[in-house]
C-alpha positions in Angstrom: 102.1 109.4 93.8 104.3 109.7 96.9 102.5 109.9 100.3 103.9 111.4 103.2 101.6 110.1 106.2 102.5 111.0 109.3 102.7 108.2 112.9 101.5 108.7 115.6 103.9 110.1 118.7 102.2 108.2 120.9 99.9 105.0 120.9 97.4 105.5 123.7 96.3 108.6 121.0 92.7 108.6 119.8 92.9 107.8 116.3 89.7 110.5 116.4 92.6 112.6 116.5 94.1 112.5 113.5 92.8 113.3 109.7 90.9 110.4 107.7 93.3 110.9 104.7 95.9 109.0 106.6 93.4 105.6 106.4 92.2 106.7 102.8 95.9 106.9 101.5 96.9 104.0 103.5 93.6 102.5 101.7 94.6 103.5 98.5 98.3 101.7 97.7 100.2 98.3 99.5 103.9 99.7 98.6 105.2 101.2 101.6 108.7 103.0 102.6 109.6 102.1 106.6 112.1 102.7 108.8 111.6 100.3 110.5 108.9 97.0 109.7 107.8 96.6 113.3 106.5 99.8 113.8 105.4 100.4 110.4 102.7 97.2 110.3 102.1 98.8 114.1 101.0 102.4 112.7 99.2 101.1 109.4 97.1 98.5 112.0 96.8 101.6 114.2 95.1 104.0 111.3 93.5 101.4 109.1 92.8 97.5 111.0 90.9 96.1 108.2 94.1 96.9 105.8 95.3 93.1 105.1 98.9 93.0 106.9 99.7 90.3 104.1 99.1 92.5 101.8 101.6 94.6 102.7 104.9 95.0 100.9 106.9 97.2 102.7 111.4 98.7 101.8 113.4 99.7 104.1 114.6 103.6 103.7 116.6 104.2 107.2 119.4 106.0 107.6 121.9 103.6 106.0 119.6 103.7 102.5 120.8 105.7 99.7 118.5 105.9 96.4 120.9 103.2 94.5 119.5 100.0 97.1 115.8 101.3 95.8 115.9 100.4 92.3 113.3 97.7 92.6 111.0 100.7 94.4 111.7 103.1 92.2 111.3 101.1 88.6 107.2 100.6 89.9 106.8 104.1 91.1 107.7 104.7 87.6 105.5 102.8 86.2 102.5 104.7 88.1 102.8 102.3 91.4 101.7 104.7 94.5 103.8 104.6 97.1 103.3 106.2 101.1 106.0 106.7 103.2 106.0 106.3 106.8 108.3 107.3 109.8 108.9 105.8 113.3 106.7 109.0 115.1 105.7 111.8 113.3 106.5 113.7 110.4 108.0 112.8 107.6 111.6 113.4 106.5 112.2 115.5 109.8 114.8 113.7 112.0 114.1 110.7 109.7 115.6 109.5 106.3 112.8 109.5 103.9 113.6 112.9 102.1 115.9 110.4 99.6 113.2 109.2 98.7 111.2 112.7 98.0 114.8 114.2 96.7 114.3 111.3 93.8 110.3 111.8 93.4 111.4 115.9 93.0 113.7 114.6 90.2 111.5 111.9 88.3 108.5 114.3 88.7 106.7 111.3 91.0 104.2 114.0 92.4 104.7 114.3 95.9 101.7 114.8 98.4 102.4 115.9 101.8 99.4 114.6 104.8 99.2 117.0 108.0 99.9 115.3 110.8 101.8 115.7 114.3 105.7 117.0 114.5 107.1 116.2 118.4 110.0 118.9 117.0 107.3 121.8 116.2 104.7 120.4 119.1 107.5 120.6 121.8 108.4 124.7 120.4 104.7 126.3 120.4 104.9 124.5 123.6 107.6 126.0 124.6 106.7 130.2 124.8 110.3 130.2 123.0 110.5 132.2 119.8 108.6 130.8 116.9 109.7 133.1 114.5 113.6 132.4 114.3 114.3 128.7 116.1 116.7 125.9 114.7 116.3 121.9 115.2 120.0 120.1 116.2 118.8 116.7 116.2 121.3 115.2 118.7 124.5 116.1 121.0 127.1 115.0 120.4 128.1 111.3 122.7 131.4 112.5 123.9 131.0 114.5 126.9 133.7 116.9 125.9 131.8 118.2 122.9 128.6 117.7 124.1 129.6 120.6 126.8 130.7 122.7 124.4 127.9 122.4 122.0 125.6 123.2 125.4 127.6 126.3 126.0 127.6 127.1 122.1 123.5 126.5 122.6 123.2 129.0 125.3 125.3 131.1 124.1 123.6 132.1 120.9 119.9 131.8 122.5 121.7 135.4 124.2 123.0 137.0 121.4 120.7 136.1 118.8 117.7 135.5 120.4 116.9 132.6 118.1 115.2 128.9 120.3 117.6 125.7 120.0 116.0 122.1 119.5 117.7 119.4 120.3 116.5 115.4 121.7 118.5 112.2 122.7 118.1 109.0 122.7 115.1 108.2 125.5 117.4 105.9 128.1 120.1 109.0 128.2 117.0 111.8 128.5 118.0 112.1 132.8 121.8 111.9 131.6 121.7 115.0 129.5 119.0 116.8 131.6 121.5 116.3 134.5 124.5 117.1 131.9 122.5 120.3 131.2 121.5 121.4 134.6 125.2 121.2 135.5 126.7 122.8 132.5 124.6 126.1 131.8 124.0 129.1 133.7 121.5 128.6 136.6 119.3 132.1 134.9 118.9 130.4 131.2 115.6 129.0 130.6 114.6 125.4 129.5 111.6 123.6 127.9 111.2 119.7 128.2 108.0 118.2 126.7 108.2 114.2 127.1 105.8 111.6 126.0 104.0 114.9 123.4 100.4 113.6 122.8 100.0 110.6 125.4 96.6 111.5 127.1 97.9 110.1 130.5 102.0 110.6 130.6 102.2 114.0 128.5 104.7 116.2 130.1 105.8 119.7 129.4 107.3 122.1 131.3 109.2 125.3 131.2 111.3 126.7 134.0 114.9 127.9 134.4 117.7 125.5 134.9 117.7 126.1 138.8 114.6 125.3 139.4 115.4 122.6 137.0 117.5 121.6 139.6 115.0 121.7 142.3 112.9 118.9 140.4 112.9 115.3 140.6 112.3 114.9 136.8 112.5 111.3 135.6 112.8 111.4 131.6 114.2 108.0 131.3 113.0 105.8 128.4 110.2 108.5 127.2 110.9 110.5 123.7 111.2 113.8 124.8 112.5 117.0 123.3 114.8 119.9 124.7 114.6 123.6 124.0 116.9 126.7 124.8 115.5 129.6 124.5 114.4 133.1 126.3 
């Protein structure tokens, strides 16, 4: 079986906030698909501190991976070996490359078992106050300033024309620049929600207000994981 295990969004979140199945599946196998070995070991230790780190067999699965790179793991799975798939943060396969192994598992009649856990995208959406019936997640906006501005205006027009909520993100060290670009580009009456440090008991920041009000706010999002949401 292939278990899709969630990671914490904040390592300060109490482990009691997560279901016991996560630890159960971690203890069940030593074989893991991971996006980053260091992060994965921290997550495994968080959920199952008694798990021997020396027993772990970690297979790198990142945005550059292809199923052909994972033949050893695939052969083990065909022989009946259970694997867990861990994301860098939150749920696997959402803004995460794990879907290539899930697709392979379906093609090879290997059972896929999703496990409940947090998704920063969904948590940002439900805490925004915006339309949760129709929404689109766009991942990262273009790096080029001109292209980014075009995309921001396009997303704003989609909100106004369709009412669909538009969700996107940025590399944490560029959050402040993105917030500044949003306030310069968007109409002052447009509503923007920012959800940062989600699930952190002390540092969580979630706020929805007009662009005009964001211009008046002194908000520092530097190096803080954040999700940006446009809606009405």
